[in-house]
N, C-alpha and C positions, 0 to 999 in steps of 0.2 A: 265443393261446398264444406264449409264449417259452421256447426250449430253450437253455440253455447247454452246450457240448460242449468237452472237454478231453481231450487225449491226450498220451502220450510217444511215443517213437519206435517202439515197438511197435504201436502204435494207429493209425498215421498212414492205412494203407489203409482200416481199418475206418472211421475217421473221415469218410473221403471218400465212402465207399459210404452212409453213415448221412446225411451231410449233402446228399446227392443225393435220398435218400429223403424226407427232411424238407423239403427245398425243393420237391419234387414235390407235397407236401401243404400247400403254401403256409403253412407254419410258419417263423415268424421264429427264426433262429438266431444265438447269439453265440458265436463260434469262438475258444476260447481255447488251442486245441491247436497243437502244433508241425506243420509242414508237411513235416518232415523226418524221414529215417529215421536221422539221426545221433543217437547218445546223448545224452539230456538227462535232467534230474531230473524225475521226475513231479509232485512237490508245486508246481513252478513253473506247472504247467498245470492241476492240479487245484484249488488254492486259488481262483482266480478263479471257477471254476465254483461252488463252494461258497458263495463270497460271494455270487455273484449270486442264489443259491437262499436264502441266509440273509436277504438284504435285500430280496428280493422283486422284484428286477430280472428274474428268470426264474422262470417257473413250476415247472420240473423241470430237472434237469441229467442228462448222460449223461458218463460218464468212462471211459476205455479205457486200459489199459496190459497188460503181458505177462501178469500173473497175476491181475490186478484187485485184488489185496490192497492193494498200496502205495496206489494211488489211492482205494480205499474207505476204508482207516484214515485217509488225510489228509482226505478230505471229512466224515468222521465226528468230526472235531475241532471242527468248525463247529456252534453251537447252531442248533436247528431243522432241521439237516440230518439225514436219516434214508436213508443210502446203504446200498443192497443189492447185494453182490456175488452175482451170478446165472449160473449155467452151463446152466440149463434153462428153457424158458417157463414151465413150472409154477412154478418158484421164483419168477420175475418176477411172475406173477400173485399169487401169495401175498403177495408182498411189497408189492404195492399194495393187496391186499384187506384183510390182517390188519394190516400194520404202516405203511401210508400212507406208503411209500417215495416220496421226492422225487428220489432221485438213484439212478442205476442204473450199477454198475459192471461193465463187461464185461471178461473174461479174454481178450484177443486170440488168444493162444498155445493155447488150450484149446478155442474153439469156432470153427466155421466161419463165414464171413460170411453165409450163409443164416440160420443160427441167430441170430447177432447182429442181423440185420434183423429177424427175427421177434421178439426179445426187445424190440426198439424199439417195434413196433408193439403188442404186449401191454402195455407199460409205458405207451404213451399212451392206451390204450383200456380199461383195467381201473380200474374206480372202488374207492375206500375203502368197505369194508362198514360201518364205524362199528360201533354196537352195542357188545357187549362188547370190541370191539378199541380204541374210542375210549379208555377210562379207561387201558389199558395203555401205548397211545402217549404219552398224557399223561405218564406216568411214566418215559419215555425221557431227555429232557433233564435235565442237570445244572444247576440254577440256584441 
């Protein structure tokens, strides 16, 4: 499994903690995020993650910004990307189970690092249920 991760200045600390977890699980990571807390523009770090997911370079993506909104909106401009902005583990599980989310957007200013790490674990370990959800997911993309 290959995961792409991207973040703006608000998500640097979270990204580093998540990278540590992913590396401890022997998961290959493409790090597109900033390593600084100096102000940057989140699309510059989110588009590469979404592109990796879109073209199959990565299985999944994780994006992190202050509210999670801007990163989520940016990622969802890419065809084949289903980014979910989540602030509870239950939302993460449902995004995977029902929507086959392939990008997780984390709002760093609204969740603790412990919650964010739990989100990542749920995101990686929750399967898509398929069934009645499959036809709905197939209707998401604008082709």
